[in-house]
N, C-alpha and C positions, 0 to 999 in steps of 0.2 A: 504493500500500500504506500501511497504518498501522503505524508502527514505535513501539516503546516501549523506551527505554534506561533501564536501572537501574544507577546508578553512584553510589557514596558520595562521590567527590570532585567537588564542583560545577564546578571549573575544567575537569577532564577531561570530565565529562559534557556541559557546555555546548559544549566544543570538538567533541565527537562529533556533537551536535545540529546545530551550525553546518555541519559538513562534509556531513552528510546533506542539509540544506536547500540548501546551496550547489551541490551536484553531482548531486542527484537531484530528482525531482518528488514524492517521498513525504512524507506527513505524519509528523511525529516529535515525541515528547514525552519528557521526562526526569523520573524520580522517583529517590529516593535510598535506598529500602529496600523489602524484600519487602512490608511492610504497606502502604506507599504504592502499590505496584504492584497489590496486590489491591483497594485502594480505587479506583484508576483503572479497573480491569477492571469493577467494579460499575457504573461510569458510562458505559462504552463498549461498543458492540455488536460492534466489530471490532478485532482485532489480528492482523496477518499475520506480524510478525517481532519477536521479543524479543532485545535485545542486553543481556546482563547480566554483571556481575562474577560470577565463579565463587564467590568467598568474600570477604566484607568485613563490617564491623560492621553488623548488621541485614540482611545479604544472604546467602542460600544459593542460589546460582544453579541448582543441580540440582533442589532442592526447588521453587523458584519456577517453573522451566520445566515441571515435572510438574503443578503446581497450575494454571497458566494454560492448559496444554494441555487440561485438562478443561473449561475455559470456552470456549476457542477450538480446536476439533478440528483445524483446518488450520494451527495455529501452527508456525512454524519458529523455532529458537533458535540464537543465536551466543553464545560465551562469551569473557569477558576474564579470564583466569586470573591468580593472584597470584604468578607466577614470571616471570622475564625471558625474552625471546625467545632469549637466548644459552644458556639451559639446555636448549633443545630438542635432542634427539638425531636426530630424523627430521623432514624437511620434507614436508608434505602439500600437493599442488598445489591441491586443492579443500577447503582447511581451513575449519572453522567455529570455530576457536579462535585468539584473537588476543592473545598476551602483549605487554607493552610492551617496546620502543616499537612501537606499532601501525602497521602498514603501511597507509596510507590507501587506496592504489590497490587493494590486495588486499581490504580490507574493502568498498570500494565495488563491486568485482567480485562479491563474494559476495552482497551485497544485491541486485544485479541478477539473479544466478542464482536467488535466492529468488523474485523477482518472476516469473521464467519457469517456475517449477515447475508441473507439471500440477495441475489442481484435485483436492483430496483426496489429494495425494501425501503419503506418510509423511515424517516429519522424519528424514532419513537423515544419519548421520555416518560418515566414514571410520573404520573400526575402530581403525586406528593412532592417529588423532587422539584418540579416546576414551581408549584405554589410556595413551597418553603424558600426556594432561592429568591423569588421575587419579593416575598415578604421581608426576609432578612436583609435584603439589599435595599429596602425602603423605597421600592418602586411605586410610582403612581401611574395610572393608565388602565388599560384593559387587556386581559388575556383571553384569547379565543382558543378553546380546547376542543379537539375532535377525536372521537373514537368510532370508527366504522360509520354507521348512520347517525350517531349521536353527536350533538354539539352543545357547547355551553359557553357562557361569558362570565368572567370574574373581574370585578372592578376593584382597583386598589387606590388607596390614598396614603402616601408616605409609609407604605408597608402594611397597612391595615386593609383587610378585606371588608369592604363596605356594602357590596351588593353582588349577587350572583343570579344567573338565569339559565334555565334549560328549557326544552320544549314543554316539560311537564311541571316545572316548579320554579319558585323564586325564593330569594333570601337564603336562610340557613338550610332549608330542605334542598335547594338547588346545589349549594356547596357540598352538602353531604353526598348527594347523588354523583356529582363530578368526582369527588374524592375516591369513589369506589370504581372508577373506570380503569384503574391500573395504568396501562401504557397508552399514551395519546400523542398526537401531533399538536403543536401549539404555535401561535403567533402572538406577538406583543405589539401594542400600539400605545405609545407614550401620551399622545394628545387627547385620547378619548376620556370623557368624564362620565361618571355614573348618572343614569337618568333619575335615580332615587337611591336612598340609603336604607337598607333593610337588615343589615347585620351589625350588631354592636359587640358581640362576643369576640374574644381574642381568637385570631385565626388558628393558633396552635391548639387551643382547646377543642375547636370543631374538628380539626384534622385528626387529633389523637382519638377523639370520640369515634370518628369514622373508621380509623384503622382498627381500633379495639373491637367495634361492632363486627367488622368484616372478619377478623380473626375468630370471633366467637361463632359466627355463622359458618365459617369453613370447618371449624372443629365439630359442630353439630352435624354437618353434611358427612364428614369422614366417619363419625360415630355411627350414623345411620347406614352408611355403605358397608361398614364392617360388621354390623349387627346381623 
């Protein structure tokens, strides 16, 4: 695979490149800004995996991932957010979000999973990964999330979830529904504002509730199947 790393810190960026080159057989290059990444894309016909800071001087990882996906339709994206790993409320086993300190083994495992993805597979993220990343990075705007025929909107203000909508629900019920979709495609629009505010509870309390309920339901299903 051809990997592109976009990281403002040259020391950290070079360490990531060396790790990839030392432990995988993939091609890997480093640039330090969105502009440099787009210049690189104009000179290269292939990019399979983008590893980018979520936000830094000259870097908007969400916008960059969207732009490069138009050039490379099969591109997959991993994010390095600007909050510490200790701030995370929920651990995702198949994460594509790596706050510092970055777990090298987990990152390498994710790179190898990307290599094993079927041709033309969509770039899927665990829905909890996306919501947690945008909340902890204090994003405002709207997330559009899609899973097969299902779609939903989550509206953010400075990292708080203030409204959510699906075809069947609004508010907290909609957010609970979305949180149980597992792997989704998503898009982010910074300029969109919520049409109304229906959610006052902390986002992590709702997501923890959704994850706990899902685990309990799965345990009941397994018990019934083994009975």
